[in-house]
Structures are given as C-alpha cells and as structure tokens.
Backbone atoms as SQL, in Angstrom:
CREATE TABLE atoms (id INTEGER PRIMARY KEY, chain TEXT, resi INTEGER, resn TEXT, atom TEXT, x REAL, y REAL, z REAL);
INSERT INTO atoms VALUES
  (1, 'A', 1, 'UNK', 'N', 0.624, -1.206, 0.012),
  (2, 'A', 1, 'UNK', 'CA', 0.199, 0.120, 0.225),
  (3, 'A', 1, 'UNK', 'C', 0.328, 0.759, 0.289),
  (4, 'A', 2, 'UNK', 'N', 0.263, 2.348, -1.261),
  (5, 'A', 2, 'UNK', 'CA', 1.708, 3.199, -1.159),
  (6, 'A', 2, 'UNK', 'C', 0.680, 4.306, 0.599),
  (7, 'A', 3, 'UNK', 'N', 2.362, 4.856, 0.597),
  (8, 'A', 3, 'UNK', 'CA', 2.247, 6.006, 2.108),
  (9, 'A', 3, 'UNK', 'C', 1.342, 6.816, 1.815),
  (10, 'A', 4, 'UNK', 'N', -0.001, 7.820, 2.717),
  (11, 'A', 4, 'UNK', 'CA', -0.745, 8.890, 2.453),
  (12, 'A', 4, 'UNK', 'C', -0.457, 8.790, 3.001),
  (13, 'A', 5, 'UNK', 'N', -0.683, 11.153, 2.330),
  (14, 'A', 5, 'UNK', 'CA', -0.081, 12.297, 3.525),
  (15, 'A', 5, 'UNK', 'C', -1.315, 12.277, 4.875),
  (16, 'A', 6, 'UNK', 'N', -1.140, 13.301, 5.721),
  (17, 'A', 6, 'UNK', 'CA', -2.080, 13.155, 6.349),
  (18, 'A', 6, 'UNK', 'C', -3.143, 13.608, 5.763),
  (19, 'A', 7, 'UNK', 'N', -2.774, 14.887, 5.104),
  (20, 'A', 7, 'UNK', 'CA', -4.118, 16.295, 4.024),
  (21, 'A', 7, 'UNK', 'C', -4.202, 15.399, 3.845),
  (22, 'A', 8, 'UNK', 'N', -4.924, 13.863, 2.802),
  (23, 'A', 8, 'UNK', 'CA', -5.180, 13.435, 1.673),
  (24, 'A', 8, 'UNK', 'C', -6.030, 12.502, 2.836),
  (25, 'A', 9, 'UNK', 'N', -5.010, 11.529, 4.272),
  (26, 'A', 9, 'UNK', 'CA', -6.111, 11.907, 4.891),
  (27, 'A', 9, 'UNK', 'C', -7.318, 11.980, 5.446),
  (28, 'A', 10, 'UNK', 'N', -7.423, 13.770, 6.436),
  (29, 'A', 10, 'UNK', 'CA', -7.661, 14.785, 6.401),
  (30, 'A', 10, 'UNK', 'C', -9.465, 15.279, 4.923),
  (31, 'A', 11, 'UNK', 'N', -8.523, 15.377, 3.918),
  (32, 'A', 11, 'UNK', 'CA', -9.347, 15.289, 2.798),
  (33, 'A', 11, 'UNK', 'C', -10.473, 14.481, 2.327),
  (34, 'A', 12, 'UNK', 'N', -10.436, 12.803, 2.439),
  (35, 'A', 12, 'UNK', 'CA', -10.979, 11.756, 2.442),
  (36, 'A', 12, 'UNK', 'C', -11.763, 11.738, 4.086),
  (37, 'A', 13, 'UNK', 'N', -11.757, 11.510, 5.330),
  (38, 'A', 13, 'UNK', 'CA', -12.598, 12.135, 5.714),
  (39, 'A', 13, 'UNK', 'C', -13.613, 13.005, 5.769),
  (40, 'A', 14, 'UNK', 'N', -12.593, 14.236, 5.469),
  (41, 'A', 14, 'UNK', 'CA', -14.293, 15.037, 4.904),
  (42, 'A', 14, 'UNK', 'C', -15.562, 14.711, 3.939),
  (43, 'A', 15, 'UNK', 'N', -14.132, 14.389, 3.327),
  (44, 'A', 15, 'UNK', 'CA', -15.439, 13.528, 1.881),
  (45, 'A', 15, 'UNK', 'C', -16.285, 11.893, 2.620),
  (46, 'A', 16, 'UNK', 'N', -15.437, 11.514, 2.893),
  (47, 'A', 16, 'UNK', 'CA', -16.405, 10.550, 3.854),
  (48, 'A', 16, 'UNK', 'C', -17.782, 10.735, 4.344),
  (49, 'A', 17, 'UNK', 'N', -17.675, 11.883, 5.856),
  (50, 'A', 17, 'UNK', 'CA', -18.467, 12.456, 6.414),
  (51, 'A', 17, 'UNK', 'C', -19.569, 12.619, 5.699),
  (52, 'A', 18, 'UNK', 'N', -19.218, 13.586, 4.504),
  (53, 'A', 18, 'UNK', 'CA', -19.833, 14.708, 3.882),
  (54, 'A', 18, 'UNK', 'C', -20.708, 13.629, 3.280),
  (55, 'A', 19, 'UNK', 'N', -20.161, 12.537, 3.136),
  (56, 'A', 19, 'UNK', 'CA', -21.307, 11.203, 1.713),
  (57, 'A', 19, 'UNK', 'C', -22.314, 10.841, 2.269),
  (58, 'A', 20, 'UNK', 'N', -22.108, 10.084, 4.098),
  (59, 'A', 20, 'UNK', 'CA', -22.738, 8.947, 4.502),
  (60, 'A', 20, 'UNK', 'C', -22.978, 9.996, 5.599),
  (61, 'A', 21, 'UNK', 'N', -23.057, 11.119, 6.498),
  (62, 'A', 21, 'UNK', 'CA', -23.666, 10.792, 7.419),
  (63, 'A', 21, 'UNK', 'C', -22.620, 11.002, 8.044),
  (64, 'A', 22, 'UNK', 'N', -23.402, 10.966, 9.645),
  (65, 'A', 22, 'UNK', 'CA', -22.515, 10.751, 11.014),
  (66, 'A', 22, 'UNK', 'C', -22.167, 9.878, 11.015),
  (67, 'A', 23, 'UNK', 'N', -20.867, 8.666, 11.255),
  (68, 'A', 23, 'UNK', 'CA', -20.235, 7.563, 11.519),
  (69, 'A', 23, 'UNK', 'C', -19.378, 7.805, 13.119),
  (70, 'A', 24, 'UNK', 'N', -19.711, 6.970, 13.082),
  (71, 'A', 24, 'UNK', 'CA', -18.990, 5.970, 14.666),
  (72, 'A', 24, 'UNK', 'C', -17.911, 6.227, 14.468),
  (73, 'A', 25, 'UNK', 'N', -16.427, 6.043, 15.340),
  (74, 'A', 25, 'UNK', 'CA', -15.252, 5.550, 15.232),
  (75, 'A', 25, 'UNK', 'C', -15.213, 4.406, 14.442),
  (76, 'A', 26, 'UNK', 'N', -15.728, 4.079, 15.008),
  (77, 'A', 26, 'UNK', 'CA', -15.270, 2.671, 13.996),
  (78, 'A', 26, 'UNK', 'C', -15.692, 2.944, 12.765),
  (79, 'A', 27, 'UNK', 'N', -17.299, 2.472, 12.202),
  (80, 'A', 27, 'UNK', 'CA', -17.073, 3.050, 10.976),
  (81, 'A', 27, 'UNK', 'C', -16.689, 3.536, 9.896),
  (82, 'A', 28, 'UNK', 'N', -15.985, 5.064, 10.350),
  (83, 'A', 28, 'UNK', 'CA', -15.312, 5.963, 10.110),
  (84, 'A', 28, 'UNK', 'C', -13.911, 5.433, 9.440),
  (85, 'A', 29, 'UNK', 'N', -12.796, 4.775, 10.260),
  (86, 'A', 29, 'UNK', 'CA', -12.516, 3.974, 10.604),
  (87, 'A', 29, 'UNK', 'C', -12.376, 3.337, 9.250),
  (88, 'A', 30, 'UNK', 'N', -12.880, 2.159, 9.335),
  (89, 'A', 30, 'UNK', 'CA', -13.098, 0.896, 8.720),
  (90, 'A', 30, 'UNK', 'C', -13.280, 2.505, 7.026),
  (91, 'A', 31, 'UNK', 'N', -14.322, 2.503, 7.191),
  (92, 'A', 31, 'UNK', 'CA', -14.182, 3.400, 5.385),
  (93, 'A', 31, 'UNK', 'C', -13.543, 4.071, 5.337),
  (94, 'A', 32, 'UNK', 'N', -12.335, 4.418, 5.707),
  (95, 'A', 32, 'UNK', 'CA', -10.686, 5.281, 5.100),
  (96, 'A', 32, 'UNK', 'C', -10.212, 3.344, 5.365),
  (97, 'A', 33, 'UNK', 'N', -9.448, 2.889, 6.094),
  (98, 'A', 33, 'UNK', 'CA', -9.131, 1.889, 5.818),
  (99, 'A', 33, 'UNK', 'C', -9.157, 1.017, 4.067),
  (100, 'A', 34, 'UNK', 'N', -10.268, 1.288, 3.882),
  (101, 'A', 34, 'UNK', 'CA', -10.682, 0.856, 2.891),
  (102, 'A', 34, 'UNK', 'C', -10.276, 1.619, 1.441),
  (103, 'A', 35, 'UNK', 'N', -10.599, 2.786, 2.273),
  (104, 'A', 35, 'UNK', 'CA', -9.922, 3.404, 0.813),
  (105, 'A', 35, 'UNK', 'C', -7.986, 3.208, 0.571),
  (106, 'A', 36, 'UNK', 'N', -8.038, 2.361, 1.531),
  (107, 'A', 36, 'UNK', 'CA', -6.342, 2.819, 1.972),
  (108, 'A', 36, 'UNK', 'C', -6.109, 4.156, 2.772),
  (109, 'A', 37, 'UNK', 'N', -6.849, 5.057, 3.784),
  (110, 'A', 37, 'UNK', 'CA', -5.802, 5.856, 5.156),
  (111, 'A', 37, 'UNK', 'C', -6.204, 5.072, 5.780),
  (112, 'A', 38, 'UNK', 'N', -4.469, 5.266, 6.427),
  (113, 'A', 38, 'UNK', 'CA', -4.525, 5.642, 8.425),
  (114, 'A', 38, 'UNK', 'C', -5.002, 6.723, 9.232),
  (115, 'A', 39, 'UNK', 'N', -4.453, 6.490, 10.225),
  (116, 'A', 39, 'UNK', 'CA', -4.652, 7.619, 10.978),
  (117, 'A', 39, 'UNK', 'C', -3.507, 7.697, 11.645),
  (118, 'A', 40, 'UNK', 'N', -2.793, 8.913, 11.334),
  (119, 'A', 40, 'UNK', 'CA', -1.241, 8.953, 12.153),
  (120, 'A', 40, 'UNK', 'C', -0.801, 8.218, 13.255),
  (121, 'A', 41, 'UNK', 'N', -1.773, 8.941, 14.437),
  (122, 'A', 41, 'UNK', 'CA', -1.844, 8.523, 15.903),
  (123, 'A', 41, 'UNK', 'C', -3.343, 8.009, 16.819),
  (124, 'A', 42, 'UNK', 'N', -3.534, 6.833, 15.538),
  (125, 'A', 42, 'UNK', 'CA', -5.275, 5.988, 16.245),
  (126, 'A', 42, 'UNK', 'C', -6.324, 6.467, 15.078),
  (127, 'A', 43, 'UNK', 'N', -7.181, 6.359, 15.210),
  (128, 'A', 43, 'UNK', 'CA', -8.651, 7.302, 14.968),
  (129, 'A', 43, 'UNK', 'C', -8.774, 8.208, 16.609),
  (130, 'A', 44, 'UNK', 'N', -9.477, 7.837, 16.805),
  (131, 'A', 44, 'UNK', 'CA', -9.587, 8.722, 18.412),
  (132, 'A', 44, 'UNK', 'C', -9.438, 9.078, 18.534),
  (133, 'A', 45, 'UNK', 'N', -7.637, 9.935, 18.981),
  (134, 'A', 45, 'UNK', 'CA', -6.834, 10.657, 19.148),
  (135, 'A', 45, 'UNK', 'C', -7.059, 11.995, 17.794),
  (136, 'A', 46, 'UNK', 'N', -6.819, 10.744, 16.598),
  (137, 'A', 46, 'UNK', 'CA', -6.964, 11.866, 14.964),
  (138, 'A', 46, 'UNK', 'C', -7.882, 12.735, 15.035),
  (139, 'A', 47, 'UNK', 'N', -8.968, 11.475, 15.773),
  (140, 'A', 47, 'UNK', 'CA', -10.673, 12.645, 14.745),
  (141, 'A', 47, 'UNK', 'C', -10.619, 13.624, 15.818),
  (142, 'A', 48, 'UNK', 'N', -10.294, 13.180, 17.328),
  (143, 'A', 48, 'UNK', 'CA', -10.603, 15.024, 17.681),
  (144, 'A', 48, 'UNK', 'C', -9.224, 15.314, 17.982),
  (145, 'A', 49, 'UNK', 'N', -8.642, 15.172, 16.870),
  (146, 'A', 49, 'UNK', 'CA', -7.451, 16.715, 17.144),
  (147, 'A', 49, 'UNK', 'C', -8.408, 17.478, 16.188),
  (148, 'A', 50, 'UNK', 'N', -8.398, 16.656, 15.177),
  (149, 'A', 50, 'UNK', 'CA', -9.440, 17.502, 14.872),
  (150, 'A', 50, 'UNK', 'C', -10.592, 18.242, 14.362),
  (151, 'A', 51, 'UNK', 'N', -10.799, 17.686, 15.676),
  (152, 'A', 51, 'UNK', 'CA', -12.322, 18.492, 15.868),
  (153, 'A', 51, 'UNK', 'C', -12.261, 19.664, 16.775),
  (154, 'A', 52, 'UNK', 'N', -10.545, 19.329, 18.245),
  (155, 'A', 52, 'UNK', 'CA', -10.432, 20.540, 18.342),
  (156, 'A', 52, 'UNK', 'C', -10.513, 21.204, 17.643),
  (157, 'A', 53, 'UNK', 'N', -8.965, 21.050, 16.841),
  (158, 'A', 53, 'UNK', 'CA', -9.635, 22.900, 15.199),
  (159, 'A', 53, 'UNK', 'C', -10.370, 23.001, 14.369),
  (160, 'A', 54, 'UNK', 'N', -11.240, 21.973, 14.330),
  (161, 'A', 54, 'UNK', 'CA', -12.321, 22.743, 14.012),
  (162, 'A', 54, 'UNK', 'C', -13.313, 22.446, 12.506),
  (163, 'A', 55, 'UNK', 'N', -12.287, 21.121, 12.274),
  (164, 'A', 55, 'UNK', 'CA', -12.502, 20.334, 10.452),
  (165, 'A', 55, 'UNK', 'C', -13.281, 19.595, 10.540),
  (166, 'A', 56, 'UNK', 'N', -13.821, 19.051, 12.218),
  (167, 'A', 56, 'UNK', 'CA', -15.187, 18.020, 11.725),
  (168, 'A', 56, 'UNK', 'C', -15.516, 18.039, 13.450),
  (169, 'A', 57, 'UNK', 'N', -16.584, 18.056, 13.931),
  (170, 'A', 57, 'UNK', 'CA', -17.706, 17.791, 14.940),
  (171, 'A', 57, 'UNK', 'C', -17.681, 16.696, 15.223),
  (172, 'A', 58, 'UNK', 'N', -17.400, 17.184, 16.242),
  (173, 'A', 58, 'UNK', 'CA', -17.818, 15.203, 17.164),
  (174, 'A', 58, 'UNK', 'C', -18.264, 15.096, 18.652),
  (175, 'A', 59, 'UNK', 'N', -18.667, 13.736, 19.342),
  (176, 'A', 59, 'UNK', 'CA', -19.307, 13.480, 20.594),
  (177, 'A', 59, 'UNK', 'C', -20.118, 12.753, 21.126),
  (178, 'A', 60, 'UNK', 'N', -20.433, 12.392, 22.210),
  (179, 'A', 60, 'UNK', 'CA', -19.998, 11.058, 22.804),
  (180, 'A', 60, 'UNK', 'C', -21.474, 10.680, 22.733),
  (181, 'A', 61, 'UNK', 'N', -21.597, 9.763, 22.244),
  (182, 'A', 61, 'UNK', 'CA', -22.939, 8.861, 21.972),
  (183, 'A', 61, 'UNK', 'C', -23.103, 8.450, 22.308),
  (184, 'A', 62, 'UNK', 'N', -24.559, 7.929, 23.959),
  (185, 'A', 62, 'UNK', 'CA', -24.643, 7.225, 24.276),
  (186, 'A', 62, 'UNK', 'C', -25.026, 5.515, 23.928),
  (187, 'A', 63, 'UNK', 'N', -26.757, 6.572, 22.844),
  (188, 'A', 63, 'UNK', 'CA', -27.008, 5.381, 22.422),
  (189, 'A', 63, 'UNK', 'C', -25.946, 4.349, 21.452),
  (190, 'A', 64, 'UNK', 'N', -24.968, 5.117, 20.593),
  (191, 'A', 64, 'UNK', 'CA', -23.973, 4.001, 19.916),
  (192, 'A', 64, 'UNK', 'C', -22.406, 3.557, 20.553),
  (193, 'A', 65, 'UNK', 'N', -22.844, 4.405, 22.069),
  (194, 'A', 65, 'UNK', 'CA', -21.369, 3.247, 22.994),
  (195, 'A', 65, 'UNK', 'C', -19.898, 3.900, 22.191),
  (196, 'A', 66, 'UNK', 'N', -20.391, 5.356, 22.023),
  (197, 'A', 66, 'UNK', 'CA', -18.906, 6.077, 21.605),
  (198, 'A', 66, 'UNK', 'C', -18.921, 6.916, 20.888),
  (199, 'A', 67, 'UNK', 'N', -17.721, 6.875, 20.963),
  (200, 'A', 67, 'UNK', 'CA', -17.906, 8.626, 19.638),
  (201, 'A', 67, 'UNK', 'C', -18.427, 8.958, 17.967),
  (202, 'A', 68, 'UNK', 'N', -19.598, 10.038, 17.918),
  (203, 'A', 68, 'UNK', 'CA', -19.940, 10.660, 16.156),
  (204, 'A', 68, 'UNK', 'C', -19.066, 10.760, 15.597),
  (205, 'A', 69, 'UNK', 'N', -18.918, 10.632, 14.413),
  (206, 'A', 69, 'UNK', 'CA', -18.496, 12.422, 14.219),
  (207, 'A', 69, 'UNK', 'C', -19.070, 12.950, 12.867),
  (208, 'A', 70, 'UNK', 'N', -18.497, 14.322, 12.058),
  (209, 'A', 70, 'UNK', 'CA', -19.081, 14.982, 11.153),
  (210, 'A', 70, 'UNK', 'C', -19.460, 16.033, 10.980),
  (211, 'A', 71, 'UNK', 'N', -19.258, 16.399, 9.603),
  (212, 'A', 71, 'UNK', 'CA', -18.639, 17.516, 9.568),
  (213, 'A', 71, 'UNK', 'C', -20.287, 18.319, 9.170),
  (214, 'A', 72, 'UNK', 'N', -19.949, 20.055, 9.693),
  (215, 'A', 72, 'UNK', 'CA', -21.010, 20.604, 10.255),
  (216, 'A', 72, 'UNK', 'C', -21.554, 21.484, 8.252),
  (217, 'A', 73, 'UNK', 'N', -22.261, 21.772, 7.523),
  (218, 'A', 73, 'UNK', 'CA', -22.210, 21.983, 6.375),
  (219, 'A', 73, 'UNK', 'C', -22.393, 23.542, 6.088);
C-alpha cells in the first residue's frame, strides 16, 4: 500500500462524512481503511485533534456507545 499523506487522509475523512453523514469512530475508521488511509496516531486521537481544530465535529453518543463524527454543512 502506498503511503498516504495526512492531508489526503483529512480530505478523505471530510469527503466520507459529507457523503455518508454521521459515523461512529469504528465506521469511519473502516471506511478510511477500505480506501487505503490510516490515521497517523490512532483514530480517536486523530479525529479528536481534527475536532479541536474545527475540521470535523464529534460528540459522545450513549446510543452508539462511543464517539460519532460529522462535518458541519
């Protein structure tokens, strides 16, 4: 598998969330893995960094028993 840059992974995260709507950490990670992307320092940590930077949104979902992630329109 070719090495994918962090910026390409971020673009793919945004694209996936726009196309599919809110996803759990596991669902989003599986989508990315299927497209050849890996989060540089673990999915939850990487997604949370993006949330803090305002790139994506996220919150704990008790219904889904974990974090859910989405992009604001």
